[in-house]
Residue, then its C-alpha position, 0 to 999 in steps of 0.5 A: m257586782k252590787d246586783i248579785q244576791q246570795l240565794i238562800k234556802k230554808n232549813s225545814q227542820e230548824g226553821r232557819y235560812e242558809d246560804i246556797f254556796p258556792k255555785t250561785f255566785t260563780d254562775a252569777v259573775i259574767d265577763r262583760e267583754n265576752g259574756a263568759k261565766l266565771t264558772d267557764i273561766l275557772a274551768m279553763f284553769n282546771m277549777l270547777f265549783l259544783s252543787y252537792v247532790g247527795s253523794k260524792s259519786l253523783t256530784r262528780l258526775e255533774v262535771p261536763a263530759s268534755l272536762r272529764k277526760t283531761g281531769i279537773w279540780i272540783t270543789y263542792v260543799l257537803y250538807d254539814k258545810t264541809v268544803v271538799t276540793e279534789w282532783y277528778a278524772g271521770e274515766a272511772i267505773d261510773d264513767a258517763s259512757f256507761s250511762t248512755i244507750g248502746n251495746m253495753p257488753e262492747k262498751i265494757r270491753q272497750y273500757c277494759q281494753k283502754k285501761g289495760q284490764r282483763i277483757p271479759v268475753t263470755p256472757g258470764q264474764i260480762v255479768r260478773c264484771i257488772d255485778e262485782s263492780l256494782a257491789m263494790k261501788y255500793r260499799m264505797t258509797m256506803e262508806e262515804i255516807q257513814d263518814v258523813v253522818g258519823k253512823e254505821y248501818p247494820k244492814i242494807y235494803m235493796v228494792g226494785g227490779g235489780i234485786q231479781s238478780r240473786l247474784l247481785c244481791q249476794m255479791t252486795a252482801d259479800a262485798c259490804r259484809l252486811m246482811v242484805k234484805a231484798g224486796p219488794v221488786e215493785a217498790t215504786a208502785l207500792g210507794n205510790i200506793l202507800i201515799q194514796l192510802k195515807a191521803l185517804h186515811a186508810i193508814h195512819d202513817i208511813d211506818k204502818g204502810r212499811r209494816l204492811i209491805a213487810v208482811t205482804e211482799k216477799i223479802t229475801e235475806y242474803a248473809p255475807q259468806n265468811r268463806k269468801k271474806d278474804a277474797w272480797e276484801n282483797a278485791y275491794h282494796r284493788f278496786v279502791t286503789m284503781m279508783q284512786m289512781e284514776k282520780e290522780r291521773 
């Protein structure tokens, strides 16, 4: 144990050093008899330590697929050093099966059948299932971020190829009850161009580049539809309940 050293990282804003905790310690401890890591030993007893990767949803996806089916207690530390311990069963709306290549419509049907949910059949039903699920997941993630930072956001910016789906953008506005500004589509390429312009001193700062994009690229606004407010609120509460039930299994 005396050879184990706590890793540290530098806080770039405050200039001080902080411990990286707790994953480094559990990975460093090894059983001398069989070579098993403490992480693996704890997993045998339904316990797993994770490194926080920006959001609770992404952190949960760090759980190995082999452990998601039976469920496991996970612990991770938020950026504000809040320790979170929760039960996680990974067969949820962001299940790993949806992140692999394959026949996605069939995967969705199989998932719904396994969970006893209504099975989408037509292409329209499949698209609506995907877009509604994404929109409500966006709201859940947004609420988690707001809880962590203690701040509410007045609008949502959507960029990339996905915004070519006007249905998804409108559903996001309806589900989150916020104005959505969608654009540009080629966000990655434009971001790279801005960095190069900054390096060449063609623009003074990134804010100048953002203003340049705002006046040269098409930005479409989507306002939440009041006539659908109650329907989306009821659907979101069912969604949250379903996600909670999955975690408690």
